[in-house]
The first five atom37 places (N, CA, C, CB, O) and aatype in JSON, in Angstrom:
{
  "aatype": [20, 20, 20, 20, 20, 20, 20, 20, 20, 20, 20, 20, 20, 20, 20, 20, 20, 20, 20, 20, 20, 20, 20, 20, 20, 20, 20, 20, 20, 20, 20, 20, 20, 20, 20, 20, 20, 20, 20, 20, 20, 20, 20, 20, 20, 20, 20, 20, 20, 20, 20, 20, 20, 20, 20, 20, 20, 20, 20, 20, 20, 20, 20, 20, 20, 20, 20, 20, 20, 20, 20, 20, 20, 20, 20, 20, 20, 20, 20, 20, 20, 20, 20, 20, 20, 20, 20, 20, 20, 20, 20, 20, 20, 20, 20, 20, 20, 20, 20, 20, 20, 20, 20, 20, 20, 20, 20, 20, 20, 20, 20, 20, 20, 20, 20, 20, 20, 20, 20, 20, 20, 20, 20, 20, 20, 20, 20, 20, 20, 20, 20, 20, 20],
  "atom_mask": [
    [1, 1, 1, 1, 1],
    [1, 1, 1, 1, 1],
    [1, 1, 1, 1, 1],
    [1, 1, 1, 1, 1],
    [1, 1, 1, 1, 1],
    [1, 1, 1, 1, 1],
    [1, 1, 1, 1, 1],
    [1, 1, 1, 1, 1],
    [1, 1, 1, 1, 1],
    [1, 1, 1, 1, 1],
    [1, 1, 1, 1, 1],
    [1, 1, 1, 1, 1],
    [1, 1, 1, 1, 1],
    [1, 1, 1, 1, 1],
    [1, 1, 1, 1, 1],
    [1, 1, 1, 1, 1],
    [1, 1, 1, 1, 1],
    [1, 1, 1, 1, 1],
    [1, 1, 1, 1, 1],
    [1, 1, 1, 1, 1],
    [1, 1, 1, 1, 1],
    [1, 1, 1, 1, 1],
    [1, 1, 1, 1, 1],
    [1, 1, 1, 1, 1],
    [1, 1, 1, 1, 1],
    [1, 1, 1, 1, 1],
    [1, 1, 1, 1, 1],
    [1, 1, 1, 1, 1],
    [1, 1, 1, 1, 1],
    [1, 1, 1, 1, 1],
    [1, 1, 1, 1, 1],
    [1, 1, 1, 1, 1],
    [1, 1, 1, 1, 1],
    [1, 1, 1, 1, 1],
    [1, 1, 1, 1, 1],
    [1, 1, 1, 1, 1],
    [1, 1, 1, 1, 1],
    [1, 1, 1, 1, 1],
    [1, 1, 1, 1, 1],
    [1, 1, 1, 1, 1],
    [1, 1, 1, 1, 1],
    [1, 1, 1, 1, 1],
    [1, 1, 1, 1, 1],
    [1, 1, 1, 1, 1],
    [1, 1, 1, 1, 1],
    [1, 1, 1, 1, 1],
    [1, 1, 1, 1, 1],
    [1, 1, 1, 1, 1],
    [1, 1, 1, 1, 1],
    [1, 1, 1, 1, 1],
    [1, 1, 1, 1, 1],
    [1, 1, 1, 1, 1],
    [1, 1, 1, 1, 1],
    [1, 1, 1, 1, 1],
    [1, 1, 1, 1, 1],
    [1, 1, 1, 1, 1],
    [1, 1, 1, 1, 1],
    [1, 1, 1, 1, 1],
    [1, 1, 1, 1, 1],
    [1, 1, 1, 1, 1],
    [1, 1, 1, 1, 1],
    [1, 1, 1, 1, 1],
    [1, 1, 1, 1, 1],
    [1, 1, 1, 1, 1],
    [1, 1, 1, 1, 1],
    [1, 1, 1, 1, 1],
    [1, 1, 1, 1, 1],
    [1, 1, 1, 1, 1],
    [1, 1, 1, 1, 1],
    [1, 1, 1, 1, 1],
    [1, 1, 1, 1, 1],
    [1, 1, 1, 1, 1],
    [1, 1, 1, 1, 1],
    [1, 1, 1, 1, 1],
    [1, 1, 1, 1, 1],
    [1, 1, 1, 1, 1],
    [1, 1, 1, 1, 1],
    [1, 1, 1, 1, 1],
    [1, 1, 1, 1, 1],
    [1, 1, 1, 1, 1],
    [1, 1, 1, 1, 1],
    [1, 1, 1, 1, 1],
    [1, 1, 1, 1, 1],
    [1, 1, 1, 1, 1],
    [1, 1, 1, 1, 1],
    [1, 1, 1, 1, 1],
    [1, 1, 1, 1, 1],
    [1, 1, 1, 1, 1],
    [1, 1, 1, 1, 1],
    [1, 1, 1, 1, 1],
    [1, 1, 1, 1, 1],
    [1, 1, 1, 1, 1],
    [1, 1, 1, 1, 1],
    [1, 1, 1, 1, 1],
    [1, 1, 1, 1, 1],
    [1, 1, 1, 1, 1],
    [1, 1, 1, 1, 1],
    [1, 1, 1, 1, 1],
    [1, 1, 1, 1, 1],
    [1, 1, 1, 1, 1],
    [1, 1, 1, 1, 1],
    [1, 1, 1, 1, 1],
    [1, 1, 1, 1, 1],
    [1, 1, 1, 1, 1],
    [1, 1, 1, 1, 1],
    [1, 1, 1, 1, 1],
    [1, 1, 1, 1, 1],
    [1, 1, 1, 1, 1],
    [1, 1, 1, 1, 1],
    [1, 1, 1, 1, 1],
    [1, 1, 1, 1, 1],
    [1, 1, 1, 1, 1],
    [1, 1, 1, 1, 1],
    [1, 1, 1, 1, 1],
    [1, 1, 1, 1, 1],
    [1, 1, 1, 1, 1],
    [1, 1, 1, 1, 1],
    [1, 1, 1, 1, 1],
    [1, 1, 1, 1, 1],
    [1, 1, 1, 1, 1],
    [1, 1, 1, 1, 1],
    [1, 1, 1, 1, 1],
    [1, 1, 1, 1, 1],
    [1, 1, 1, 1, 1],
    [1, 1, 1, 1, 1],
    [1, 1, 1, 1, 1],
    [1, 1, 1, 1, 1],
    [1, 1, 1, 1, 1],
    [1, 1, 1, 1, 1],
    [1, 1, 1, 1, 1],
    [1, 1, 1, 1, 1],
    [1, 1, 1, 1, 1],
    [1, 1, 1, 1, 1]
  ],
  "atom_positions": [
    [[-23.17, 8.32, 5.06], [-22.43, 7.05, 5.03], [-21.75, 6.88, 6.39], [-21.37, 7.03, 3.85], [-21.05, 7.78, 6.87]],
    [[-21.94, 5.77, 6.98], [-21.34, 5.49, 8.28], [-19.85, 5.18, 8.15], [-22.06, 4.31, 8.95], [-19.04, 5.64, 8.96]],
    [[-19.49, 4.42, 7.12], [-18.14, 3.89, 7.06], [-17.62, 3.8, 5.63], [-18.09, 2.52, 7.71], [-18.3, 3.33, 4.73]],
    [[-16.4, 4.27, 5.46], [-15.65, 4.06, 4.23], [-14.45, 3.21, 4.59], [-15.23, 5.42, 3.55], [-13.68, 3.57, 5.49]],
    [[-14.28, 2.1, 3.9], [-13.11, 1.25, 4.11], [-12.2, 1.41, 2.9], [-13.51, -0.25, 4.32], [-12.65, 1.4, 1.76]],
    [[-10.91, 1.55, 3.18], [-9.94, 1.76, 2.1], [-8.84, 0.71, 2.22], [-9.34, 3.19, 2.15], [-8.32, 0.46, 3.3]],
    [[-8.51, 0.11, 1.09], [-7.34, -0.76, 1.04], [-6.5, -0.37, -0.17], [-7.76, -2.27, 0.96], [-7.03, -0.02, -1.23]],
    [[-5.21, -0.42, -0.01], [-4.27, -0.02, -1.05], [-3.61, -1.27, -1.61], [-3.2, 0.98, -0.49], [-3.07, -2.09, -0.87]],
    [[-3.66, -1.39, -2.92], [-3.05, -2.52, -3.61], [-1.76, -2.08, -4.3], [-4.03, -3.13, -4.64], [-1.69, -1.0, -4.89]],
    [[-0.76, -2.93, -4.22], [0.43, -2.76, -5.05], [0.91, -4.15, -5.47], [1.56, -1.98, -4.29], [1.58, -4.85, -4.72]],
    [[0.53, -4.52, -6.69], [0.96, -5.75, -7.33], [0.51, -7.03, -6.63], [2.43, -5.76, -7.43], [1.16, -8.06, -6.75]],
    [[-0.61, -6.97, -5.89], [-1.16, -8.17, -5.24], [-2.68, -8.22, -5.43], [-0.8, -8.18, -3.73], [-3.41, -8.29, -4.44]],
    [[-3.18, -8.2, -6.66], [-4.63, -8.09, -6.86], [-5.42, -9.27, -6.3], [-4.93, -7.95, -8.32], [-6.5, -9.07, -5.76]],
    [[-4.91, -10.48, -6.43], [-5.65, -11.64, -5.94], [-5.8, -11.58, -4.42], [-4.96, -12.94, -6.35], [-6.89, -11.82, -3.89]],
    [[-4.72, -11.26, -3.73], [-4.77, -11.16, -2.27], [-5.67, -10.0, -1.85], [-3.36, -10.99, -1.68], [-6.43, -10.12, -0.89]],
    [[-5.58, -8.89, -2.55], [-6.41, -7.74, -2.23], [-7.89, -8.09, -2.37], [-6.07, -6.56, -3.14], [-8.68, -7.73, -1.5]],
    [[-8.26, -8.77, -3.43], [-9.65, -9.17, -3.62], [-10.11, -10.13, -2.53], [-9.84, -9.81, -4.99], [-11.25, -10.05, -2.07]],
    [[-9.25, -11.03, -2.11], [-9.59, -11.95, -1.02], [-9.81, -11.17, 0.27], [-8.46, -13.01, -0.83], [-10.76, -11.44, 1.01]],
    [[-8.94, -10.2, 0.54], [-9.09, -9.37, 1.74], [-10.39, -8.58, 1.69], [-7.88, -8.41, 1.89], [-11.09, -8.47, 2.7]],
    [[-10.72, -8.03, 0.54], [-11.95, -7.25, 0.39], [-13.17, -8.15, 0.58], [-12.0, -6.55, -0.99], [-14.18, -7.71, 1.14]],
    [[-13.11, -9.38, 0.13], [-14.21, -10.31, 0.36], [-14.47, -10.52, 1.84], [-13.93, -11.64, -0.31], [-15.61, -10.55, 2.28]],
    [[-13.4, -10.67, 2.61], [-13.52, -10.8, 4.06], [-14.06, -9.52, 4.67], [-12.16, -11.16, 4.69], [-14.91, -9.56, 5.56]],
    [[-13.58, -8.4, 4.2], [-14.04, -7.1, 4.67], [-15.53, -6.93, 4.43], [-13.26, -5.98, 3.99], [-16.25, -6.49, 5.32]],
    [[-15.99, -7.28, 3.25], [-17.42, -7.13, 2.94], [-18.29, -8.01, 3.83], [-17.67, -7.48, 1.48], [-19.4, -7.62, 4.17]],
    [[-17.79, -9.17, 4.2], [-18.53, -10.01, 5.16], [-18.74, -9.24, 6.46], [-17.77, -11.34, 5.43], [-19.82, -9.29, 7.05]],
    [[-17.71, -8.53, 6.89], [-17.79, -7.78, 8.15], [-18.61, -6.49, 8.01], [-16.39, -7.45, 8.63], [-19.08, -5.95, 9.01]],
    [[-18.77, -6.01, 6.8], [-19.55, -4.8, 6.58], [-21.02, -5.08, 6.3], [-18.96, -4.01, 5.43], [-21.78, -4.16, 5.98]],
    [[-21.43, -6.33, 6.41], [-22.82, -6.69, 6.12], [-23.81, -5.93, 7.0], [-23.01, -8.19, 6.31], [-24.93, -5.65, 6.57]],
    [[-23.41, -5.6, 8.21], [-24.33, -4.87, 9.1], [-24.29, -3.36, 8.86], [-23.98, -5.17, 10.56], [-24.96, -2.6, 9.57]],
    [[-23.52, -2.93, 7.89], [-23.45, -1.51, 7.5], [-23.82, -1.41, 6.02], [-22.01, -0.91, 7.77], [-22.93, -1.31, 5.18]],
    [[-25.11, -1.43, 5.7], [-25.52, -1.49, 4.29], [-25.09, -0.3, 3.45], [-26.99, -1.62, 4.21], [-25.02, -0.41, 2.22]],
    [[-24.82, 0.84, 4.07], [-24.38, 2.0, 3.28], [-22.87, 2.16, 3.26], [-25.02, 3.25, 3.83], [-22.36, 3.11, 2.67]],
    [[-22.15, 1.24, 3.89], [-20.68, 1.31, 3.87], [-20.16, 1.12, 2.45], [-20.07, 0.23, 4.81], [-20.73, 0.37, 1.65]],
    [[-19.09, 1.82, 2.16], [-18.46, 1.73, 0.85], [-17.01, 1.3, 1.03], [-18.54, 3.08, 0.1], [-16.4, 1.5, 2.08]],
    [[-16.47, 0.7, -0.01], [-15.08, 0.25, -0.01], [-14.38, 0.87, -1.21], [-14.97, -1.31, -0.05], [-14.91, 0.85, -2.33]],
    [[-13.21, 1.4, -0.98], [-12.37, 1.9, -2.06], [-11.08, 1.08, -2.09], [-12.06, 3.42, -1.9], [-10.38, 0.98, -1.09]],
    [[-10.8, 0.51, -3.24], [-9.52, -0.15, -3.46], [-8.7, 0.8, -4.31], [-9.69, -1.56, -4.16], [-9.13, 1.2, -5.39]],
    [[-7.53, 1.17, -3.83], [-6.65, 2.06, -4.58], [-5.51, 1.23, -5.14], [-6.12, 3.23, -3.69], [-4.72, 0.66, -4.39]],
    [[-5.43, 1.15, -6.47], [-4.25, 0.54, -7.06], [-3.18, 1.61, -7.12], [-4.55, -0.07, -8.49], [-3.33, 2.63, -7.8]],
    [[-2.09, 1.36, -6.42], [-1.04, 2.35, -6.25], [-0.03, 2.28, -7.4], [-0.32, 2.15, -4.9], [1.17, 2.06, -7.18]],
    [[-0.54, 2.47, -8.62], [0.28, 2.52, -9.84], [1.12, 1.25, -10.01], [1.2, 3.74, -9.8], [2.32, 1.32, -10.26]],
    [[0.47, 0.09, -9.88], [1.17, -1.2, -9.97], [1.82, -1.43, -11.33], [0.22, -2.33, -9.68], [2.92, -1.97, -11.42]],
    [[1.14, -1.02, -12.39], [1.65, -1.18, -13.76], [1.96, -2.63, -14.14], [2.91, -0.35, -13.94], [2.87, -2.9, -14.93]],
    [[1.21, -3.55, -13.56], [1.42, -4.97, -13.87], [0.13, -5.68, -14.23], [2.07, -5.66, -12.7], [0.07, -6.91, -14.24]],
    [[-0.92, -4.91, -14.53], [-2.23, -5.48, -14.83], [-3.12, -5.59, -13.59], [-2.06, -6.84, -15.45], [-4.26, -6.04, -13.69]],
    [[-2.6, -5.18, -12.44], [-3.4, -5.26, -11.21], [-4.7, -4.47, -11.31], [-2.59, -4.74, -10.04], [-5.75, -4.96, -10.9]],
    [[-4.62, -3.28, -11.86], [-5.81, -2.43, -11.95], [-6.92, -3.15, -12.71], [-5.47, -1.1, -12.64], [-8.06, -3.18, -12.25]],
    [[-6.59, -3.71, -13.83], [-7.58, -4.42, -14.64], [-8.11, -5.65, -13.91], [-6.98, -4.82, -15.98], [-9.31, -5.93, -13.95]],
    [[-7.22, -6.4, -13.23], [-7.64, -7.58, -12.47], [-8.56, -7.19, -11.32], [-6.41, -8.34, -11.93], [-9.54, -7.89, -11.05]],
    [[-8.26, -6.1, -10.66], [-9.11, -5.64, -9.57], [-10.49, -5.24, -10.08], [-8.45, -4.46, -8.84], [-11.5, -5.62, -9.5]],
    [[-10.52, -4.48, -11.14], [-11.81, -4.05, -11.7], [-12.64, -5.24, -12.15], [-11.59, -3.08, -12.87], [-13.85, -5.29, -11.91]],
    [[-12.01, -6.19, -12.81], [-12.72, -7.38, -13.27], [-13.16, -8.23, -12.08], [-11.83, -8.21, -14.21], [-14.27, -8.76, -12.08]],
    [[-12.31, -8.36, -11.08], [-12.65, -9.15, -9.9], [-13.83, -8.57, -9.14], [-11.46, -9.24, -8.98], [-14.69, -9.32, -8.68]],
    [[-13.88, -7.25, -9.02], [-15.01, -6.59, -8.35], [-16.29, -6.83, -9.15], [-14.74, -5.07, -8.19], [-17.34, -7.12, -8.59]],
    [[-16.18, -6.69, -10.46], [-17.35, -6.91, -11.33], [-17.82, -8.36, -11.24], [-17.01, -6.54, -12.81], [-19.01, -8.61, -11.08]],
    [[-16.89, -9.31, -11.35], [-17.25, -10.73, -11.33], [-17.87, -11.14, -10.0], [-16.02, -11.58, -11.6], [-18.75, -12.01, -9.96]],
    [[-17.42, -10.53, -8.91], [-17.94, -10.87, -7.59], [-19.28, -10.2, -7.3], [-16.94, -10.49, -6.52], [-19.94, -10.51, -6.3]],
    [[-19.69, -9.27, -8.17], [-20.95, -8.56, -7.96], [-20.87, -7.5, -6.89], [-22.01, -9.53, -7.62], [-21.88, -7.19, -6.24]],
    [[-19.7, -6.93, -6.69], [-19.48, -5.93, -5.63], [-19.56, -4.5, -6.14], [-18.14, -6.16, -4.98], [-19.35, -3.57, -5.37]],
    [[-19.85, -4.3, -7.4], [-19.75, -2.96, -8.01], [-20.59, -1.9, -7.31], [-20.16, -3.04, -9.44], [-20.27, -0.72, -7.4]],
    [[-21.66, -2.29, -6.62], [-22.48, -1.31, -5.93], [-21.85, -0.82, -4.63], [-23.85, -1.9, -5.64], [-22.25, 0.22, -4.1]],
    [[-20.87, -1.56, -4.09], [-20.25, -1.18, -2.81], [-18.75, -0.92, -2.91], [-20.49, -2.26, -1.81], [-18.17, -0.31, -2.01]],
    [[-18.13, -1.37, -3.98], [-16.67, -1.29, -4.08], [-16.29, -0.52, -5.33], [-16.04, -2.71, -4.1], [-16.75, -0.83, -6.43]],
    [[-15.43, 0.48, -5.15], [-14.88, 1.18, -6.3], [-13.38, 0.92, -6.35], [-15.18, 2.72, -6.23], [-12.72, 0.81, -5.32]],
    [[-12.87, 0.83, -7.55], [-11.44, 0.65, -7.75], [-10.9, 1.94, -8.34], [-11.13, -0.59, -8.69], [-11.33, 2.39, -9.4]],
    [[-9.95, 2.52, -7.64], [-9.36, 3.79, -8.06], [-7.94, 3.56, -8.55], [-9.38, 4.82, -6.9], [-7.22, 2.71, -8.02]],
    [[-7.54, 4.32, -9.55], [-6.2, 4.21, -10.11], [-5.38, 5.42, -9.68], [-6.24, 4.11, -11.66], [-5.59, 6.53, -10.17]],
    [[-4.46, 5.21, -8.76], [-3.57, 6.28, -8.35], [-2.58, 6.57, -9.49], [-2.81, 5.91, -7.03], [-2.06, 5.63, -10.1]],
    [[-2.32, 7.84, -9.79], [-1.44, 8.16, -10.9], [0.03, 7.86, -10.63], [-1.59, 9.6, -11.25], [0.84, 7.84, -11.55]],
    [[0.37, 7.63, -9.37], [1.75, 7.26, -9.03], [1.74, 6.58, -7.67], [2.69, 8.49, -9.03], [0.79, 6.71, -6.91]],
    [[2.81, 5.87, -7.37], [2.91, 5.16, -6.1], [3.58, 6.07, -5.09], [3.69, 3.82, -6.26], [4.8, 6.16, -5.03]],
    [[2.77, 6.72, -4.29], [3.28, 7.6, -3.26], [3.36, 6.93, -1.91], [2.43, 8.83, -3.16], [3.61, 7.59, -0.9]],
    [[3.15, 5.61, -1.86], [3.2, 4.87, -0.62], [1.82, 4.65, -0.02], [4.06, 5.58, 0.37], [0.8, 5.06, -0.58]],
    [[1.81, 4.0, 1.12], [0.56, 3.61, 1.78], [-0.29, 4.82, 2.15], [0.86, 2.79, 3.04], [-1.49, 4.84, 1.87]],
    [[0.31, 5.82, 2.76], [-0.45, 7.01, 3.17], [-1.03, 7.73, 1.96], [0.44, 7.98, 3.99], [-2.19, 8.14, 1.98]],
    [[-0.24, 7.89, 0.92], [-0.71, 8.54, -0.31], [-1.92, 7.79, -0.87], [0.42, 8.61, -1.37], [-2.94, 8.39, -1.2]],
    [[-1.8, 6.47, -0.97], [-2.88, 5.67, -1.51], [-4.16, 5.82, -0.71], [-2.48, 4.21, -1.56], [-5.24, 5.96, -1.28]],
    [[-4.05, 5.79, 0.61], [-5.24, 5.97, 1.45], [-5.84, 7.36, 1.26], [-4.89, 5.75, 2.92], [-7.05, 7.5, 1.09]],
    [[-5.01, 8.37, 1.28], [-5.49, 9.74, 1.11], [-6.1, 9.96, -0.27], [-4.35, 10.73, 1.32], [-6.99, 10.8, -0.43]],
    [[-5.64, 9.22, -1.26], [-6.19, 9.32, -2.61], [-7.68, 8.96, -2.61], [-5.42, 8.41, -3.58], [-8.46, 9.5, -3.4]],
    [[-8.08, 8.04, -1.74], [-9.49, 7.66, -1.62], [-10.23, 8.5, -0.59], [-9.61, 6.19, -1.26], [-11.4, 8.84, -0.78]],
    [[-9.57, 8.84, 0.5], [-10.23, 9.54, 1.6], [-10.59, 10.98, 1.24], [-9.35, 9.52, 2.84], [-11.7, 11.43, 1.52]],
    [[-9.66, 11.69, 0.63], [-9.89, 13.12, 0.31], [-11.19, 13.36, -0.44], [-8.73, 13.65, -0.52], [-12.0, 14.18, 0.01]],
    [[-11.43, 12.68, -1.57], [-12.69, 12.95, -2.27], [-13.92, 12.51, -1.47], [-12.69, 12.25, -3.62], [-14.99, 13.11, -1.59]],
    [[-13.79, 11.46, -0.66], [-14.93, 11.02, 0.16], [-15.3, 12.07, 1.19], [-14.59, 9.69, 0.87], [-16.49, 12.26, 1.47]],
    [[-14.32, 12.76, 1.74], [-14.59, 13.79, 2.74], [-15.17, 15.06, 2.12], [-13.33, 14.12, 3.49], [-15.74, 15.89, 2.83]],
    [[-15.03, 15.21, 0.82], [-15.57, 16.38, 0.13], [-17.02, 16.17, -0.32], [-14.71, 16.71, -1.07], [-17.65, 17.11, -0.79]],
    [[-17.55, 14.96, -0.19], [-18.92, 14.66, -0.59], [-19.89, 15.13, 0.48], [-19.1, 13.15, -0.85], [-19.52, 15.3, 1.64]],
    [[-21.14, 15.35, 0.09], [-22.15, 15.71, 1.08], [-22.47, 14.52, 1.97], [-23.43, 16.21, 0.38], [-22.83, 14.71, 3.14]],
    [[-22.35, 13.31, 1.47], [-22.58, 12.09, 2.24], [-21.24, 11.53, 2.71], [-23.36, 11.04, 1.4], [-20.89, 10.38, 2.41]],
    [[-20.5, 12.35, 3.43], [-19.16, 11.95, 3.86], [-19.23, 10.88, 4.95], [-18.37, 13.16, 4.37], [-20.2, 10.83, 5.71]],
    [[-18.21, 10.04, 5.04], [-18.23, 8.97, 6.03], [-18.03, 9.5, 7.46], [-17.17, 7.94, 5.71], [-17.31, 10.47, 7.69]],
    [[-18.68, 8.83, 8.4], [-18.44, 9.12, 9.81], [-17.09, 8.54, 10.23], [-19.57, 8.55, 10.69], [-16.36, 9.13, 11.03]],
    [[-16.77, 7.38, 9.68], [-15.53, 6.68, 10.03], [-14.84, 6.2, 8.76], [-15.82, 5.5, 10.97], [-15.47, 5.91, 7.75]],
    [[-13.52, 6.13, 8.85], [-12.71, 5.57, 7.77], [-11.93, 4.4, 8.36], [-11.75, 6.64, 7.13], [-11.23, 4.55, 9.36]],
    [[-12.05, 3.26, 7.74], [-11.36, 2.05, 8.17], [-10.24, 1.77, 7.16], [-12.34, 0.82, 8.28], [-10.52, 1.53, 5.98]],
    [[-9.0, 1.79, 7.61], [-7.86, 1.51, 6.75], [-7.47, 0.05, 6.92], [-6.66, 2.45, 7.07], [-7.31, -0.43, 8.04]],
    [[-7.32, -0.64, 5.81], [-7.0, -2.06, 5.87], [-5.9, -2.39, 4.87], [-8.25, -2.92, 5.59], [-5.99, -2.05, 3.69]],
    [[-4.87, -3.04, 5.35], [-3.82, -3.52, 4.45], [-4.41, -4.55, 3.5], [-2.63, -4.11, 5.24], [-5.4, -5.22, 3.81]],
    [[-3.79, -4.68, 2.35], [-4.29, -5.64, 1.36], [-4.02, -7.08, 1.75], [-3.67, -5.35, 0.0], [-4.52, -8.0, 1.1]],
    [[-3.24, -7.3, 2.79], [-2.99, -8.65, 3.28], [-3.63, -8.88, 4.65], [-1.48, -8.9, 3.37], [-3.21, -9.76, 5.4]],
    [[-4.67, -8.09, 4.96], [-5.37, -8.21, 6.23], [-6.74, -8.84, 6.02], [-5.51, -6.82, 6.91], [-7.39, -8.63, 4.99]],
    [[-7.17, -9.59, 7.0], [-8.44, -10.29, 6.93], [-9.15, -10.12, 8.27], [-8.24, -11.81, 6.57], [-8.84, -10.82, 9.23]],
    [[-10.09, -9.18, 8.33], [-10.73, -8.89, 9.62], [-11.43, -10.1, 10.22], [-11.73, -7.77, 9.44], [-12.11, -10.86, 9.53]],
    [[-11.25, -10.27, 11.53], [-11.94, -11.32, 12.26], [-13.42, -11.0, 12.37], [-11.33, -11.51, 13.67], [-13.82, -9.84, 12.26]],
    [[-14.24, -12.03, 12.58], [-15.68, -11.78, 12.75], [-15.94, -10.76, 13.87], [-16.41, -13.09, 13.06], [-15.37, -10.85, 14.96]],
    [[-16.8, -9.83, 13.58], [-17.25, -8.78, 14.5], [-16.19, -7.75, 14.86], [-17.74, -9.41, 15.75], [-16.42, -6.9, 15.72]],
    [[-15.03, -7.81, 14.23], [-13.95, -6.87, 14.59], [-14.3, -5.42, 14.22], [-12.66, -7.27, 13.89], [-14.04, -4.51, 15.01]],
    [[-14.88, -5.21, 13.07], [-15.23, -3.85, 12.66], [-16.39, -3.34, 13.5], [-15.59, -3.8, 11.15], [-16.41, -2.17, 13.9]],
    [[-17.35, -4.2, 13.77], [-18.47, -3.81, 14.62], [-17.98, -3.39, 16.0], [-19.49, -4.96, 14.74], [-18.5, -2.44, 16.59]],
    [[-16.98, -4.1, 16.52], [-16.42, -3.74, 17.83], [-15.74, -2.37, 17.78], [-15.42, -4.82, 18.3], [-15.9, -1.57, 18.7]],
    [[-14.98, -2.11, 16.74], [-14.31, -0.81, 16.61], [-15.32, 0.33, 16.47], [-13.37, -0.82, 15.41], [-15.21, 1.35, 17.15]],
    [[-16.31, 0.14, 15.6], [-17.32, 1.18, 15.4], [-18.13, 1.37, 16.68], [-18.25, 0.81, 14.23], [-18.45, 2.49, 17.06]],
    [[-18.46, 0.27, 17.34], [-19.2, 0.37, 18.6], [-18.44, 1.15, 19.65], [-19.51, -1.01, 19.13], [-19.02, 1.96, 20.37]],
    [[-17.14, 0.91, 19.72], [-16.33, 1.65, 20.68], [-16.31, 3.14, 20.34], [-14.89, 1.1, 20.71], [-16.5, 3.98, 21.22]],
    [[-16.09, 3.45, 19.09], [-16.05, 4.86, 18.68], [-17.4, 5.53, 18.87], [-15.62, 4.97, 17.21], [-17.46, 6.7, 19.28]],
    [[-18.48, 4.83, 18.59], [-19.81, 5.39, 18.8], [-20.06, 5.72, 20.27], [-20.89, 4.42, 18.29], [-20.68, 6.74, 20.59]],
    [[-19.58, 4.86, 21.15], [-19.84, 5.07, 22.59], [-18.78, 5.93, 23.27], [-19.93, 3.73, 23.28], [-18.92, 6.25, 24.45]],
    [[-17.75, 6.29, 22.56], [-16.69, 7.15, 23.11], [-16.4, 8.28, 22.11], [-15.38, 6.31, 23.4], [-15.36, 8.27, 21.45]],
    [[-17.29, 9.25, 21.99], [-17.14, 10.3, 20.98], [-15.89, 11.16, 21.16], [-18.34, 11.18, 20.99], [-15.5, 11.88, 20.24]],
    [[-15.26, 11.09, 22.32], [-14.02, 11.84, 22.54], [-12.81, 11.15, 21.91], [-13.79, 12.02, 24.04], [-11.72, 11.72, 21.84]],
    [[-13.01, 9.93, 21.44], [-11.92, 9.16, 20.83], [-11.87, 9.44, 19.34], [-12.11, 7.64, 21.09], [-12.89, 9.4, 18.65]],
    [[-10.67, 9.73, 18.84], [-10.52, 10.07, 17.43], [-10.01, 8.95, 16.56], [-9.61, 11.21, 17.3], [-10.13, 9.01, 15.34]],
    [[-9.43, 7.9, 17.16], [-8.87, 6.81, 16.36], [-8.9, 5.53, 17.2], [-7.41, 7.13, 15.9], [-8.74, 5.57, 18.42]],
    [[-9.11, 4.43, 16.53], [-9.1, 3.13, 17.2], [-8.41, 2.14, 16.29], [-10.54, 2.65, 17.57], [-8.54, 2.21, 15.07]],
    [[-7.69, 1.23, 16.87], [-7.02, 0.19, 16.12], [-7.32, -1.16, 16.71], [-5.52, 0.42, 16.08], [-7.8, -1.26, 17.84]],
    [[-7.05, -2.18, 15.95], [-7.34, -3.53, 16.42], [-6.05, -4.34, 16.51], [-8.35, -4.22, 15.49], [-5.01, -3.97, 15.96]],
    [[-6.15, -5.44, 17.2], [-5.04, -6.36, 17.35], [-4.74, -7.01, 16.01], [-5.36, -7.43, 18.42], [-5.65, -7.37, 15.27]],
    [[-3.48, -7.14, 15.71], [-3.07, -7.77, 14.45], [-2.3, -9.03, 14.77], [-2.21, -6.8, 13.58], [-1.37, -9.0, 15.58]],
    [[-2.67, -10.13, 14.15], [-1.92, -11.36, 14.33], [-1.75, -12.04, 12.99], [-2.62, -12.3, 15.34], [-2.59, -11.9, 12.1]],
    [[-0.67, -12.77, 12.87], [-0.38, -13.47, 11.62], [-0.85, -14.9, 11.65], [1.1, -13.43, 11.34], [-1.3, -15.4, 12.68]],
    [[-0.74, -15.55, 10.53], [-1.19, -16.94, 10.43], [-0.28, -17.88, 11.21], [-1.25, -17.37, 8.98], [-0.69, -19.0, 11.53]],
    [[0.92, -17.45, 11.52], [1.84, -18.3, 12.28], [1.68, -18.07, 13.76], [3.29, -18.05, 11.86], [2.37, -18.69, 14.57]]
  ]
}
């Protein structure tokens, strides 16, 4: 697997699903890329909404929804998805962390992966973040 993308949800399932839709558009050139949505123990029906939203959108082959047993924060939620992925035989080359309120620009992920591919001495890359205002 070239890329695993992880987003952590806490009580914002509709926004998270919208962000994942944008993410999947950007992952079209990575057919083996996977997405993990971690519900960080929202306890408000988010988990069920996320699972139903993924199913309704037809993303079940690329997107898994994980239920964190407690809300340990952003890092905990990401690690909840990353740890088991790194233990698989088909572990990801790269992990892309995305906030649930982020919407990647066209070609942004391809640019990051391209940079990392051409600079193997680099261990992490980030992108510019801008708001709607």
